[in-house]
C-alpha positions in Angstrom: -65.0 -116.1 -104.1 -65.8 -116.7 -107.8 -65.4 -120.8 -108.7 -63.3 -121.2 -111.4 -64.8 -122.4 -114.9 -62.6 -125.5 -114.5 -64.9 -126.7 -111.3 -67.7 -129.0 -112.6 -70.9 -130.2 -110.4 -71.9 -133.3 -112.0 -74.3 -136.5 -110.6 -74.2 -140.3 -111.6 -77.3 -142.0 -110.9 -76.6 -145.5 -107.6 -76.5 -147.7 -111.1 -73.3 -146.0 -112.6 -71.3 -143.9 -110.1 -67.6 -144.3 -111.4 -65.6 -140.7 -112.9 -66.4 -140.4 -116.6 -63.7 -138.7 -119.1 -64.9 -137.5 -122.5 -63.1 -134.7 -122.8 -61.3 -131.8 -121.8 -65.0 -130.0 -120.9 -66.1 -133.5 -119.6 -69.5 -133.8 -118.1 -70.8 -136.4 -115.6 -73.5 -138.4 -116.9 -76.6 -139.2 -115.2 -77.7 -142.4 -116.2 -76.6 -145.5 -117.9 -74.7 -145.9 -120.8 -77.2 -146.7 -123.6 -78.6 -150.3 -123.8 -78.7 -152.8 -126.8 -82.1 -152.5 -126.2 -82.4 -148.8 -127.5 -79.6 -148.9 -129.8 -81.6 -148.6 -132.9 -83.5 -145.3 -131.7 -82.5 -141.8 -132.2 -79.8 -140.2 -129.8 -80.5 -136.5 -129.1 -77.4 -134.1 -127.7 -78.8 -130.6 -126.8 -76.7 -127.7 -125.1 -78.1 -126.4 -122.2 -77.5 -122.4 -121.8 -76.8 -120.6 -119.0 -79.7 -121.2 -116.0 -81.7 -118.1 -114.8 -81.5 -119.7 -111.3 -78.8 -121.2 -109.3 -78.0 -124.5 -108.4 -76.6 -124.9 -104.8 -74.9 -127.3 -103.0 -74.4 -127.1 -98.6 -71.9 -129.1 -97.7 -72.5 -131.1 -94.6 -68.7 -132.0 -93.9 -67.1 -135.6 -94.3 -68.1 -139.2 -94.2 -66.4 -141.9 -92.3 -64.2 -142.6 -95.8 -63.4 -138.6 -95.8 -65.2 -137.7 -98.6 -67.2 -134.5 -98.6 -71.2 -134.4 -98.6 -73.9 -131.9 -99.7 -77.2 -131.1 -99.6 -78.5 -130.4 -103.1 -81.1 -127.6 -104.3 -81.9 -128.2 -107.7 -82.5 -124.5 -108.8 -85.4 -122.5 -107.6 -88.1 -124.2 -105.4 -91.7 -123.9 -104.8 -94.6 -125.1 -102.7 -98.2 -126.1 -103.1 -100.2 -128.7 -102.0 -97.9 -130.6 -99.9 -95.4 -130.6 -102.7 -92.0 -129.1 -103.6 -91.3 -128.2 -107.2 -87.7 -127.0 -108.3 -86.8 -125.8 -111.7 -83.9 -124.9 -113.6 -84.3 -123.4 -116.6 -82.9 -121.4 -119.7 -82.3 -121.5 -123.7 -80.9 -124.8 -125.3 -79.4 -125.4 -128.7 -78.4 -128.8 -130.8 -77.9 -130.4 -134.2 -81.1 -132.6 -134.6 -83.9 -131.9 -136.6 -86.2 -130.9 -134.1 -84.1 -129.7 -131.4 -81.8 -127.1 -132.9 -83.1 -124.3 -130.6 -85.4 -123.5 -127.8 -86.1 -123.5 -124.1 -85.1 -125.9 -121.1 -86.4 -126.5 -118.0 -84.8 -129.4 -115.7 -88.1 -129.6 -113.0 -87.6 -131.4 -109.7 -90.5 -132.4 -107.6 -90.3 -134.1 -103.9 -93.3 -134.4 -101.5 -92.9 -132.3 -98.2 -92.6 -129.0 -98.1 -89.3 -128.9 -96.0 -85.5 -128.8 -96.9 -84.3 -130.4 -100.1 -84.0 -134.4 -99.4 -81.7 -134.9 -102.2 -77.9 -135.6 -100.6 -74.5 -136.0 -102.6 -71.4 -137.3 -101.4 -68.0 -136.8 -103.3 -66.8 -139.2 -105.7 -63.1 -139.6 -104.7 -61.1 -137.3 -102.4 -60.2 -133.7 -104.0 -62.7 -134.0 -107.0 -65.4 -132.2 -107.9 -67.6 -134.6 -108.9 -70.3 -136.3 -107.0 -72.8 -138.7 -106.6 -76.5 -139.0 -105.1 -76.1 -140.6 -102.3 -80.1 -140.4 -101.1 -83.0 -140.0 -103.7 -86.7 -139.9 -102.5 -88.5 -142.1 -103.8 -91.6 -139.9 -104.1 -89.1 -137.5 -106.4 -89.4 -136.8 -109.9 -86.7 -134.9 -112.4 -87.9 -134.2 -115.8 -86.5 -132.3 -118.6 -88.6 -130.2 -120.6 -87.4 -129.0 -124.4 -89.8 -126.4 -126.0 -89.4 -125.3 -129.2 -91.9 -124.0 -131.7 -93.5 -127.4 -132.8 -93.9 -128.5 -129.0 -92.9 -129.5 -125.8 -90.7 -132.9 -125.5 -90.6 -134.1 -121.7 -87.6 -136.3 -121.1 -88.2 -138.5 -118.1 -85.0 -138.4 -115.8 -86.0 -139.7 -112.3 -88.9 -141.5 -111.3 -90.0 -143.8 -108.2 -86.1 -143.8 -107.2 -84.6 -144.6 -110.2 -82.8 -143.1 -112.7 -83.8 -143.5 -116.6 -81.7 -145.4 -118.7 -80.4 -143.5 -121.9 -80.9 -140.2 -120.3 -77.8 -138.1 -119.6 -76.8 -135.0 -118.6 -74.3 -132.7 -117.1 -73.5 -129.1 -115.4 -71.1 -126.7 -114.7 -70.7 -123.5 -112.8 -69.5 -120.8 -114.3 -67.5 -117.7 -112.7 -70.1 -116.1 -111.3 -70.7 -119.1 -108.6 -69.9 -117.5 -105.4 -69.3 -119.5 -101.7 -70.6 -118.8 -98.7 -71.0 -119.7 -94.9 -67.8 -121.4 -93.3 -64.9 -120.0 -94.7 -63.0 -122.7 -97.5 -59.8 -122.4 -99.0 -60.8 -122.6 -102.6 -64.2 -121.6 -103.4 -64.5 -125.4 -105.3 -67.2 -128.1 -104.9 -64.5 -130.5 -103.3 -63.6 -127.9 -100.7 -67.4 -127.2 -99.8 -68.5 -130.9 -99.4 -65.9 -131.3 -96.6 -66.7 -128.0 -94.6 -70.1 -128.2 -92.8 -72.0 -124.7 -92.9 -70.3 -124.1 -96.1 -72.1 -123.6 -99.7 -71.6 -122.7 -103.1 -74.4 -121.2 -105.5 -74.3 -120.0 -109.0 -75.8 -120.4 -112.7 -74.6 -123.5 -114.6 -74.5 -124.3 -118.2 -74.4 -128.0 -119.7 -75.4 -130.2 -121.9 -78.0 -133.3 -122.2 -78.4 -136.2 -124.3 -81.3 -138.8 -124.5 -82.9 -141.5 -127.0 -85.7 -139.9 -128.7 -88.1 -143.1 -128.6 -90.7 -140.7 -126.6 -94.3 -140.6 -128.2 -97.0 -138.0 -127.5 -100.3 -138.1 -126.3 -102.7 -135.5 -126.3 -106.2 -135.4 -123.7 -107.9 -132.7 -125.8 -110.1 -132.0 -122.1 -110.2 -133.0 -118.8 -112.6 -131.9 -116.1 -112.8 -131.6 -112.2 -115.1 -130.6 -109.8 -118.8 -129.6 -110.3 -119.8 -133.2 -109.8 -116.9 -134.2 -112.6 -113.9 -136.4 -111.9 -111.7 -137.3 -114.5 -109.2 -140.4 -114.9 -106.0 -140.8 -116.7 -105.1 -144.3 -118.1 -101.8 -145.6 -119.3 -101.7 -149.4 -120.2 -97.8 -150.7 -121.1 -98.3 -153.6 -123.2 -94.8 -153.8 -124.2 -91.9 -155.9 -122.5 -90.2 -152.7 -121.7 -90.2 -150.5 -118.8 -91.8 -147.0 -120.0 -91.7 -143.6 -118.2 -94.9 -141.1 -118.8 -94.9 -137.4 -117.9 -98.0 -135.5 -118.2 -98.7 -132.0 -118.1 -101.6 -130.1 -117.4 -103.1 -127.0 -118.6 -105.7 -124.5 -118.2 -107.5 -122.5 -121.0 -105.1 -119.8 -120.9 -102.5 -122.2 -121.3 -100.7 -122.3 -118.4 -100.2 -125.3 -115.7 -103.1 -126.5 -114.0 -102.8 -128.2 -111.0 -104.8 -131.5 -110.2 -105.9 -132.9 -107.4 -104.6 -136.9 -107.4 -104.6 -139.4 -104.4 -101.0 -138.5 -104.2 -100.7 -134.8 -104.1 -102.1 -131.9 -106.3 -99.7 -130.8 -109.4 -99.6 -129.8 -112.7 -97.6 -132.6 -113.7 -97.0 -135.7 -113.0 -94.5 -139.0 -113.6 -96.0 -142.3 -113.9 -93.1 -145.4 -114.3 -94.8 -148.8 -115.4 -92.6 -151.7 -115.6 -93.9 -154.3 -118.6 -98.1 -155.4 -118.3 -98.5 -152.5 -115.8 -101.6 -149.9 -115.6 -102.2 -146.4 -114.5 -105.9 -145.6 -113.7 -106.2 -143.2 -111.6 -108.9 -140.4 -111.1 -109.2 -137.0 -109.7 -109.7 -136.5 -105.9 -111.4 -132.9 -106.4 -114.4 -131.4 -104.2 -117.3 -132.7 -106.4 -119.3 -130.0 -104.3 -117.5 -126.9 -106.0 -120.2 -125.3 -108.0 -118.5 -125.0 -111.5 -115.9 -127.6 -113.0 -112.5 -126.7 -113.7 -111.4 -127.7 -117.4 -108.2 -128.3 -119.3 -106.3 -130.5 -121.5 -103.4 -132.6 -121.2 -99.9 -133.5 -122.9 -98.4 -137.0 -122.2 -95.1 -137.9 -123.3 -94.1 -141.6 -122.9 -90.8 -143.4 -123.3 -92.6 -146.3 -125.3 -96.0 -146.6 -126.8 -98.9 -147.1 -124.5 -102.5 -147.6 -124.8 -103.7 -143.5 -123.2 -107.5 -142.5 -122.8 -109.3 -140.8 -120.2 -112.4 -141.4 -118.8 -114.8 -138.8 -117.7 -117.2 -139.1 -115.2 -119.9 -137.3 -113.7 -121.6 -137.8 -110.1 -124.9 -136.8 -108.5 -124.9 -136.9 -104.3 -121.7 -139.1 -104.8 -122.9 -141.4 -106.7 -121.7 -141.7 -110.5 -124.8 -141.0 -113.1 -122.9 -141.3 -116.0 -119.1 -141.8 -117.6 -117.3 -141.7 -120.9 -113.8 -142.8 -122.5 -112.0 -141.1 -124.7 -108.5 -142.6 -126.6 -106.0 -139.7 -126.3 -104.9 -138.1 -129.7 -101.5 -139.0 -130.8 -101.3 -136.5 -133.9 -102.9 -132.9 -134.0 -104.3 -132.2 -137.1 -106.3 -129.2 -138.4 -109.7 -130.7 -139.9 -112.1 -132.3 -137.6 -115.6 -133.5 -138.1 -118.4 -135.3 -135.9 -121.7 -135.8 -135.5 -123.5 -133.1 -133.1 -126.9 -132.2 -132.0 -128.2 -128.9 -129.2 -126.0 -130.5 -126.7 -123.1 -132.2 -128.3 -119.9 -131.3 -126.2 -116.8 -130.1 -128.3 -113.2 -129.7 -126.9 -110.2 -128.4 -128.8 -106.6 -127.5 -127.6 -103.3 -126.0 -129.4 -100.2 -128.2 -128.6 -98.1 -125.2 -129.9 -96.3 -123.6 -126.9 -95.2 -120.1 -129.0 -97.9 -119.9 -131.9 -101.7 -119.4 -131.7 -104.0 -121.0 -134.1 -107.5 -119.4 -135.5 -110.5 -121.7 -135.2 -113.2 -121.7 -137.5 -116.3 -124.6 -136.2 -118.9 -124.9 -138.8 -122.5 -126.5 -137.8 -124.4 -128.2 -141.0 -128.3 -129.6 -140.3 -128.9 -132.8 -141.3 -129.3 -132.1 -144.6 -126.5 -130.4 -145.2 -127.2 -126.8 -145.2 -125.0 -124.5 -143.0 -126.9 -123.2 -140.2 -124.4 -121.4 -138.2 -120.4 -120.5 -137.9 -117.9 -119.1 -135.3 -114.2 -118.3 -135.1 -112.0 -117.9 -132.4 -108.5 -117.4 -131.4 -106.6 -119.7 -129.3 -103.8 -119.1 -127.8 -100.6 -121.0 -127.2 -101.4 -124.3 -125.0 -104.7 -122.9 -125.1 -108.1 -124.8 -124.8 -111.6 -124.6 -125.4 -115.0 -126.6 -124.7 -118.6 -125.6 -126.0 -121.7 -126.7 -127.0 -122.8 -125.7 -130.4 -126.4 -125.3 -129.9 -125.9 -122.5 -127.1 -122.9 -120.9 -128.6 -124.8 -120.6 -131.8 -128.1 -119.7 -130.4 -129.4 -122.6 -132.1 -132.6 -124.2 -131.1 -132.8 -128.3 -131.3 -131.2 -129.5 -134.0 -129.2 -132.3 -135.2 -126.4 -132.6 -138.1 -122.5 -132.3 -137.9 -119.9 -130.2 -136.9 -116.9 -129.1 -139.0 -114.0 -127.6 -137.1 -111.1 -126.3 -139.1 -107.3 -124.8 -137.5 -104.6 -122.4 -139.2 -102.4 -124.6 -137.4 -102.3 -128.3 -136.1 -104.8 -129.0 -132.6 -106.7 -131.7 -131.4 -110.0 -132.1 -130.5 -112.7 -134.5 -129.2 -116.7 -134.9 -129.0 -119.0 -136.3 -126.2 -122.6 -136.9 -127.3 -124.8 -136.2 -124.3 -128.2 -136.7 -125.9 -129.5 -138.1 -122.8 -127.6 -136.6 -120.1 -126.5 -137.2 -117.4 -126.2 -140.4 -119.6 -123.5 -139.6 -121.9 -120.8 -141.3 -124.2 -117.8 -140.3 -126.6 -117.9 -139.8 -130.6 -115.5 -141.2 -132.7 -112.1 -139.4 -133.4 -113.4 -136.8 -135.9 -109.6 -136.3 -137.1 -109.1 -135.7 -141.0 -106.3 -135.8 -143.3 -105.2 -131.9 -143.7 -105.7 -132.3 -147.7 -109.4 -133.8 -146.7 -112.0 -131.0 -149.0 -115.1 -130.6 -146.6 -118.2 -129.6 -147.4 -118.7 -126.0 -146.1 -114.8 -124.8 -146.5 
């Protein structure tokens, strides 16, 4: 039996379990009202189009107060390295510049591979609203909004707590169906009271958040083949900051990285005031070839962000280099270079390719080699200019230009396995270079 459009699904955080009426098409909020500390930030509201995946609520019968209970599955789920990831995705529209149209994915992860640990309870007798009654400490929930200019990751849930200021609501459409134990009406309220029943179907809705996020770009990461990468966030502010970090391989698809808490292509870290995250990958150092990629972090407030590359031989660290994260892509870079300098770059656009040109100049300024390549959306590359261009021993500089903004870093490796970072080579787009 189809669910009528008037029935709604919703979830409030444990901090605010009261029904809210906003309009005839009211949605339930998944967080508290905005706090005074965030009042000066820019609010963003987007309309979430019909999800590609189904949202499922399985009834488990009434509790001692006579309220229906649910086991909640947040979209289509997959298992990897002992973790479960569930996704609801579709298109979105909005009125805020930068968020007028694009695609969204509401991604929920939790430790374990069994049945979903998200439990809900009816808010009041006969209500189609529910509240989460159990959310695991290991779970994260992130709303990713992708436009032509990049992806904004909005933290919703981390460390068992819902993020203040981020809200969303969902509603079943007419194609939702009920199955299992029969119910008199295919509605959220009825399903919760009938153990063994369920309601499932695509959903639409809306989401609101406070645009205070800051993006941090890590143009390179590597693990295996003797290498580990450590990601560091330092929260120096008096506010709690949540950082969502997404990892990508050379082709721009999600890259799973092993950390002590699990292997994932995305991680969410919640940092109270003064707290740090300093987490090294735990890859098998004996993998013959190092795996490479890059990462983008989105934090709800400002932090100090950096990556540390460490090289091991026989399990003993031989060299390392720390590199600050980039905060703004650009189209021109210049760095010192010699034969074995490591140069990495990444394209932060999720939709557009870019053409990158690398030009090498000798110590006297003479052009001694150049090459171009196309980098796809979210693509990545890393190279040594000497072997790439067939150059012998040289010292000079490398100019990198691109047709759209990218991020880049360089590593000095003159005395490998001792190596170090080079200063940021970012230049303003209007800068005139020696070699055009």
